[in-house]
N, C-alpha and C positions, 0 to 999 in steps of 0.2 A: 504493500500500500504506500510506503514511504519512498519507493524508488524514484518516483516522479520529482522528488524534492532534492535529489542528489546533484542535479545540474540545472542550469537555466533552460526554460522552455524557449523554443524558437517560433512557436505559433504566434501569428500576428493577431493583434487586437482589432476590434471593429474600427476604432479610431485611426489605426495605422492603415487599414485596408480601404477606409472610406465608404463602407457599405452601411450607411445610416442616413436617416432623413434629417432635414433641417430642424424639424420639431424634436427629434430625439437628441440632436446636438444641443439645442437650447435647454432641454430638460437635464442633460448631462452637466452642463455648466452650472445650473441651479443646484443640483444635488451635490456637486463637487464642493461648493461653498460650505454646505453643511458638514460634509465629510472632513474638510480641513479643520473645522472647529471641533468635531467630535473625536476624531481619530489621531490627533497628535501632531499634525503638520505645523500648526501655529505654535504649539508648545515647543516643538523641535527647533523652529525658527528663533523663538525667544531665547532658548538656551544655547544657541550656536551663534548665528550672525549678530543678533542684537546684543548678546553678552560680549561678543568680541568688540563691537563698536564702542560699548561702554568702557571696556578695559582700555581701548586705545585712546580714550578721552577726546574723541573728535568733537569739535564744535560745529563742523559741517562735514558732510560726506556724500559720496555718490555711490549708487549701487545698481546693478543690472540683474534682473530676474530672467533667466533663459528658459523659454517655454512657460510663460507666465500665466497661461490660461486666461481667465477673466480678470486677473490682477488682484485677487483676494489678498495675497501675502504682501503685495506692494502697499495696499491700503493699511495693513497691519503695521508695517514699518513707518508709514507716514504718520499714523496716529501716535505711535510710540515716540517718534522724533519730536512731534509737537508737544507731547506731554512730559518729555524728559528734560529735566533741568540740565543746562549746559550744552544741549544739542540744539543749535539754532536753525540749521538749514539742511535739508536733504534733497538731493536730486536723484530721482528714481525712474528707471526705464524698464519697461516690460517688453521683451522680445518674443514675437510669435511668428511662425511661418504662415499661419492661417490669417487671411484678411478679416474674417468674422471675429476671431479671437482678439486681434489687435483693435478692432473697432469696439469690442466689448470692454476691453480695458479702459478705453477713454469714456465710454458711456457710464460704466459702473464707478468711475473715479471722478465724476463731476464733483467739484468742491475741493479737489486735491490738485492744486496747480503744480505741485512738485512731481507729479506722475505724468510720464509721457509713454507712448507706445511706438515701437518700430517693428516693421515686418522684416524678417531675415531668417537665415539658415544657421542653426546652431553649429553646423560643421564648418561654416565660413562666416564667422561673426563680422558684421559690417562696421567694425570699429577699429581704430588704431590701437597699437600696443598701449597698455597701462591707461586706458581711458577712464576706468572706474576704480574707486577704492576697493570695492567688494563686488564679487559676482557669485550668484548662487542659482540653484535650480531645485525644484521640489517635484517628486513623483514624475520625473522626466527621463532619466538615463535608462530606466528599464525598458524603454521603447526601442533601444538600439542594441545591436549585436556588440559583442565585446570590443571588436576593433574600432567600431564607431564611437563607443563610450570613451575610449582612449582619445580619439580625435576631439570629441566634445570637451574633455577635460583639458586638453592642450590649448584649445581655443579659449576656454574660460580663464585659464591661468594667464594666457597671453594678454588679455585685455584688463586684468586685475592688477592694481598696484600693490595691494596688501595681501589678500587671500581669497580663496574660494570655498564655498560650502555646497555640498551635494546631499540633499535629504531624499532618501528613497526607502523602499520597502525592504523588510527583512524576510527572505524566503524561509518560511517555517510552517510545518504542518498545522500547528495550533492556529496560526494566523489565517491560513487558508480555510480550514473547516469552520472556524468562527465566522469568517466573512461570508461564505456561501450560505450558512444558516441564517445570519442576519440579513443577507440580501433578499432571501425569500420573504422575510417578514417586513422589512422596512424600505427597500429600494424598489421604486416603481419603474425606473428607467432601465431599459434593456442594456444600454451601454455600461451603466454603472454596475449592474448585476454581473454581466458576463465579462466585461473588460476588467472589472475590479478583481475578480477571482483570477483571471489569467495574468494580471499584472503581478500578483504575488508569485506565480510560477515563473514569470520572466525576470524576477528581481534577484537579489544578491544575498549571499552570506558574507560576514565581515571579511574573511580572507580573500574572497573574490574581489570585493571592492578595493581592498588594500593593494592587491596585485595589479589591478587596472590603474590605480594611481601611480604605482611604481613605473608601469609601462609608459605613462604620460610624463614621467620624469618630474613629478611634483616633489617639493621639499616639505618638511615638517608634516608628514602624512599622519593623520589620526582618523580612526574609524570608531565611533562610539554608538552604542545601542541606546535607543530612546523608546520609552513606552508610548504607544503600544506597537511593537514590531516595526520600529523605524531604525534605519541606520543613518548616521550623519558622518560624511567624509569631509575633512578639512585639509587644506594644504595650500601651497603657493608655487609660483614658477621657480624652478631651480634644477639642480642635478638630481639624479636618481638616488632614492634611498637604498641603503644596504642593510 
């Protein structure tokens, strides 16, 4: 039963194949916002990127969210920066390949002048070296095969002055079977139910994520587990870890 968890699945999700309707996609974006709040992505962001910004003592900073979806986490950072003493200004960019998602970032972020959206490919980020202080992505890298995850990490590190953070799923049987049970009860959207379960099978265990970071020649590599069943990779541009 647990053999399927020994290595990453290569089966494509509906979002990767594009076999969904516009209505299903809109419903997916709506439910993803709830999932970010319930299942730990906001918490993981606060304990990684936001904690690092606070430790760095930045009075202003710039950050890029690669594969930002509808920009939920961008708005979390904007609200935090406004409420945090000593942090005066944030410049936040959400990158999305999808025109609809880039538009959604702007629509959902009305009232946040510090948030902008850019269409672009994570494998070829449309920014010069060291454009941003921090670069992060959430629930994004599991959509790629290993060799492309390495390429994404290299690009993220290239445009980051300080460090990068990758928040993704921890491939674990308990996470999978809990999700498919909860999915039948609480998730109405087909993409959320089916892609969510497959996302866990396509995701990582800590050693896999650490090995990919080494292949990307990141420095200061750390992989931490976060509740519930999240992994957070951090690192920066530099020579390969030994």
